N, C-alpha and C positions, 0 to 999 in steps of 0.2 A: 677022621677025628684024631688019629694018634699023630698024625704030621702037625696038626693044628696045634695040640697041647704041647708038643715039643717046640714049636716055634714060639708060642707064647712064654714057655720057660727061658728060652734062649734070649728073646728080646727082653724080658723081666730081668734076666741076670746081667746083661750088657747095659741096660739102663740103670740098674742099681750101682754098678761100678762107675758109670759115667758120672752119675750124681754124686757119689761118694768122693770121686777124686775132683769134683768141682769143675769138669771139664764139659761146659755147655757151650755147644755151637750148633752148626748145620748137623753133625753127624749125630749129635743127641737129640736133635728135633726129628730127624729121621727114624732113629730107633723108637722114640717114644710114639711116633706115629704108627709105626709098624707093630709095636707092642699093643696099642689100643685097637687097631684093625684085627689082629689075630685074636685078641681077648674077646672081642665082640661076637666072633663065630664060636665061642666055647659056651659051656653050660653056665659060666660065671656071669653072663651077660645080664641075664634077669636080675639075680641079686644086686648087681652093680647097680642096675638101672633104679631098683626100688629103693637102694640106700641113698642114690643121689637125689631121688624125689623127695624121700624122707628128710634130707638135710636142708633142700631148697625149701620145703614147707615150714621147717622149723625156724629157718631164718627169717621168712616172711613173717611169722606169727611173734617174733621178738618186738 
């Protein structure tokens, strides 16, 4: 679990700087996919899924 959390932090930090510098390309896509993969295996996955489901439901009810 400690390794997963540190990889999430690493990918999140790299993704933040890539987006901030507007350097979007194959590297940014790889970092984003890696960030999502490691984030899904943490305890944050359930709240993120709940939030996404709530947002989708809200948009469909508009």
